[in-house]
C-alpha positions in Angstrom: -0.4 0.3 0.1 1.9 3.1 -1.0 0.7 6.1 1.7 2.1 9.7 2.1 2.2 12.2 4.3 2.7 15.2 1.9 1.2 14.6 -1.7 2.4 17.2 -4.8 -1.0 16.6 -6.2 -2.5 18.8 -3.7 0.3 21.3 -3.7 -0.8 24.7 -4.5 1.5 27.3 -5.7 0.9 30.6 -3.4 1.0 34.1 -5.2 1.2 37.8 -4.7 -1.6 39.6 -6.3 -1.0 43.0 -6.2 -2.5 46.5 -7.0 -0.5 48.0 -9.1 0.4 51.2 -6.7 2.6 52.8 -4.0 2.3 54.8 -0.5 5.4 54.6 0.1 8.6 57.1 -0.4 11.1 57.1 -3.4 14.2 57.2 -1.6 15.0 60.8 -3.4 17.4 61.4 0.7 20.3 59.5 -1.0 18.6 55.9 -1.9 17.0 55.2 1.7 14.0 53.0 1.3 11.0 53.4 3.9 7.6 53.7 3.9 5.1 51.6 4.5 4.0 48.3 2.5 0.6 46.7 3.6 -0.5 43.2 2.7 -3.0 40.6 4.2 -4.9 37.8 2.6 -3.7 33.9 2.8 -3.8 32.2 5.7 -1.4 29.4 4.7 1.7 32.6 3.7 1.4 34.9 6.9 4.0 33.0 8.7 6.6 33.5 6.1 5.5 36.8 4.5 6.1 37.7 8.4 9.8 36.1 8.8 10.1 38.0 5.1 9.3 41.2 6.4 11.3 41.1 9.4 14.4 40.3 7.3 13.5 43.3 4.4 13.3 45.7 7.8 17.2 45.0 9.1 18.2 45.8 5.8 16.2 48.3 5.4 14.6 50.3 9.1 12.3 52.4 7.7 10.5 50.5 5.8 7.6 49.7 8.7 5.4 46.7 6.8 2.1 45.8 8.3 1.1 41.8 7.4 -2.5 40.5 8.6 -4.5 37.4 7.6 -7.6 36.7 6.9 -8.4 34.1 4.3 -6.7 34.0 -0.3 -10.7 35.5 -0.6 -9.6 38.4 1.6 -6.6 39.4 0.4 -7.4 39.1 -3.9 -10.2 41.7 -1.9 -8.0 43.9 -0.6 -5.6 43.9 -3.3 -7.5 44.8 -6.3 -10.0 47.7 -4.0 -6.2 48.9 -3.1 -6.8 49.1 -0.1 -3.6 47.2 0.5 -0.3 46.7 -1.5 0.2 43.7 -1.9 -2.5 40.4 -1.5 -1.7 37.2 -0.5 -3.4 34.6 -2.8 -2.7 30.6 -1.8 -4.9 29.2 -5.0 -5.1 29.7 -8.9 -5.8 33.1 -10.1 -9.5 33.9 -11.5 -9.4 35.4 -15.1 -11.8 37.2 -14.0 -9.5 38.9 -11.0 -6.9 40.0 -13.6 -9.6 41.2 -15.7 -10.1 43.4 -12.7 -6.2 44.4 -13.0 -4.4 41.3 -10.3 -1.3 41.1 -11.9 1.0 38.0 -9.7 4.0 36.4 -8.7 4.2 32.7 -7.1 6.4 32.7 -4.2 6.7 29.6 -2.7 4.9 25.7 -2.5 3.0 24.7 0.0 1.1 21.3 0.4 -3.0 20.1 2.0 -2.7 17.6 4.6 -5.7 16.3 7.0 -4.8 15.6 10.0 -6.6 14.3 13.7 -6.3 14.6 17.2 -3.0 12.0 18.2 -5.2 10.9 21.2 -7.2 9.2 18.5 -8.5 6.2 19.6 -8.3 4.4 16.3 -5.2 6.6 15.4 -2.8 3.7 15.4 -5.1 1.6 13.1 -5.4 5.3 10.6 -1.1 5.3 10.1 -1.1 1.4 9.1 -4.6 2.1 7.0 -4.3 5.4 5.3 -7.6 7.3 4.0 -8.4 6.7 0.1 -9.6 10.0 -1.7 -12.8 7.7 -1.6 -12.8 7.6 2.0 -12.6 11.1 2.3 -14.6 12.2 -0.3 -17.2 10.3 2.1 -16.8 12.1 5.1 -16.4 15.8 3.8 -18.5 15.6 0.7 -20.7 12.7 0.4 -21.0 12.7 4.1 -22.1 9.1 4.4 -19.1 8.6 6.2 -19.6 8.8 10.0 -18.1 6.8 12.2 -14.7 6.2 12.5 -15.1 2.6 12.5 -16.1 3.1 9.2 -12.8 4.7 7.8 -10.9 2.0 9.6 -12.6 -0.6 8.8 -13.0 -2.3 12.9 -13.0 -0.8 16.2 -15.7 0.6 18.7 -18.2 3.0 16.8 -17.4 6.4 17.6 -18.5 10.0 15.1 -16.3 11.7 13.7 -16.6 15.4 14.2 -15.8 17.0 10.8 -14.2 20.2 10.8 -13.4 22.7 7.5 -12.7 26.5 6.8 -15.7 29.2 7.0 -13.6 31.8 5.5 -12.7 31.6 1.4 -9.1 30.5 1.5 -6.9 28.3 -1.1 -6.6 25.7 1.7 -10.4 24.8 1.5 -10.6 25.2 -2.9 -7.1 22.8 -2.5 -8.9 19.8 -0.6 -11.9 20.4 -2.3 -10.5 20.3 -5.4 -8.1 16.5 -4.3 -12.1 15.4 -3.4 -13.9 16.3 -6.6 -15.4 18.8 -5.6 -15.1 22.9 -4.4 -15.0 24.4 -1.2 -19.1 25.4 -0.8 -19.4 21.1 -1.9 -17.4 20.4 2.5 -19.1 19.6 5.1 -18.7 20.1 9.2 -18.2 22.9 11.2 -16.6 26.1 10.2 -14.1 27.6 11.7 -11.9 30.6 11.1 -9.1 30.8 9.6 -6.2 28.5 9.9 -4.8 28.4 13.0 -8.3 28.1 14.2 -9.0 25.1 12.3 -6.0 23.2 13.7 -7.3 24.2 17.7 -10.5 22.5 16.7 -9.1 19.5 15.9 -5.9 19.9 18.5 -9.4 20.1 21.3 -11.1 17.1 19.8 -10.1 13.6 20.3 -12.7 12.5 17.2 -12.5 15.2 15.2 -10.7 15.3 11.3 -9.8 18.6 9.7 -7.0 19.4 7.0 -4.1 22.3 7.1 -1.2 23.9 5.9 1.5 22.4 5.9 3.0 25.6 8.5 -0.2 25.0 10.1 0.3 21.0 10.8 3.9 20.9 11.2 5.9 22.4 13.8 8.9 24.6 12.3 11.4 23.5 14.4 11.3 20.0 15.0 9.1 18.9 11.3 7.2 17.2 13.7 3.5 17.1 14.0 2.6 19.9 15.9 1.2 17.9 19.1 -1.1 16.8 19.5 -2.1 17.1 15.9 -1.5 14.2 13.6 -1.2 14.2 10.0 -3.6 11.4 8.8 -1.9 9.9 5.5 -3.2 9.4 2.0 -3.6 5.8 0.8 -2.8 6.7 -2.9 -3.8 2.8 -4.5 
């Protein structure tokens, strides 16, 4: 059985969508950069952009960079309305958005992974068997898989507490497309933001969710962010 914890086929290219313009100084005083750059949007990009901003400000201390998360949909809307200089978008840019003036730049790649609580009583079976795409679709899309024993093929009958994103975001779009659906088709309790979805599963031993990898893994240890556990996907 071939299993994968990170799957390139559901990796999404992360993009900046920018309304062309600047509210900063042109650096006329000897070339020293100064001014303010504002960004909003995808939770997937937020941790990295914060680090990039910190490093940029070390080199250019007179530049202020304000970064806020809120989902890819907000990033695109804010960029197109010129409420911010740059929008962080963790999905493909739609043709109609390009027609409205969005210009985009690929900056990194991410992946979306399914998660459960490491204290889930069925965890060892999940790690051993993995879950197929059809199985995940039964949980989030069709709604005909409602208990953990239906997933693992045995054990105590316990309900699956399904969580999804309540905000328009790249993670939900990517996960839904992997399941042959759209974000609007995903069932479950809606939770705002990547951190919120991870926290919901962390607090619920019978919960299941999905996250961008930088919210599922500890950046220092490269291990799942305890007590979050990543569910392997059975590819065949």
